[in-house]
N, C-alpha and C positions, 0 to 999 in steps of 0.2 A: 462534425460529421465527415469532413473530408478525410480525416485520418482513418475513418472506417473504409473509405475508398482504397486506401493503401493496403488494407487487409483483404478486401474483396478482389482487388486487381493488383496482384503481386508485382507487376511491372512498374507501378508508380513508386518512385524512390524519394520524392521530395515532398516537403510540407508546403502547401500553398499559403500565401500571405493572408488569405481570407479564411483559413482554417481556424475556427475559434477554439478547437479542442485538439491540439497536436499531441495527444497523449502517447501515441506510438513512438514518437520521436523522443519524448521526455522520460518515459517510464524506465529506461535503462539507467538513468541517473538517480533514481529514488533510493534513499539509503535508510529508510525506516520500515518497520513491518507494514506490509500492505495487504489488506484483505480485498480481494476482487469478488464482487457479487454481481451476478448477471442472470436475467431470466432467459430460459431456453426458448421462449416464444416471443422474444423482443422483436417487434416489426419496425422499430425506429433505428436501433443500432444492432446490427446482426450479432448473433451469439458468438460467431467466430472472432469478432473484435475483442470480446471479453476474454476468450481463451488466449488470444495473442498477447493481450496486456499481461495476463497471468504468466505466460511463458517467458516474456521478455523482462519481467520485473525481477531484479536480482534479490529482492527481499520479500517476495510474495510468500504468504502463508497459505495454508489449505484454503482453496476458494470455496465459494458457495454458488453452485449452479442451481437456481430455483426452477425446478421442473414445472412447466406450464405457465410460468410468470411472463408477463410482457414487459414493456418499458416503464409503465407507470403504476404497477401493482406489486412489485417485488416485496415491498415492506408489509404487504397484507398477508403474507404467508408466514406461518409460525416459525419455519426454519430460519427466516431472516433475523428475528430477534434473538433466537437461540444462538446462532452463529456469531452475531454481533456481540452479544454478552460474553461468549467464550473468548472472542478476540480481545475485548477490552480487559476482561478479568485474567486472561491467560497471557497471550503474547505481549500485549502492551504493558500489563502490570509487571511482568518480569523485567522489561526494559527499564521501567521506572525504578524498580528495586535495585537493579544493577547500577543505575545512575546515582541513586542515593548512597549505595555502598561505595562507589568510586569517589563520590564527593566527600564522604566521611574519611576515606583513606587519604585523599589529597589534603584534607584539613589537618589530619594528624601528622602527615609528613611535613607540612608547612610549619606546624607548631614545634616539631622536633628540630627543624632547621633553624627556626628563630631562637630556640633555647640554646642551641650550640653557638650561634652567633653572639648571643647576649653573654654567654659565659666566657668568651674569649677576651 
């Protein structure tokens, strides 16, 4: 929650040792597709914290701002499951497919290299 203080009070520039969730500090290093979901009426972690996480994440995808949702009921809204499904079936699936394609290409290259080495 202290990282939330960094969002609310822009003068705070360091992460305190007792901050259990230093997400503001860590999010710029995330290298995988990241879906940020936040309720607009969250009274535990201010909505601005979710916006900042989204803005600072280099790999963020289209976020889901759940209108009227609080901290503990975001998943009760239909938009939550719809967006989560789209994320998994879309953004994440395309990465899995790219990974499989690259893995297959690397395997073929390795086989060609081994064939050339064996024929010498």
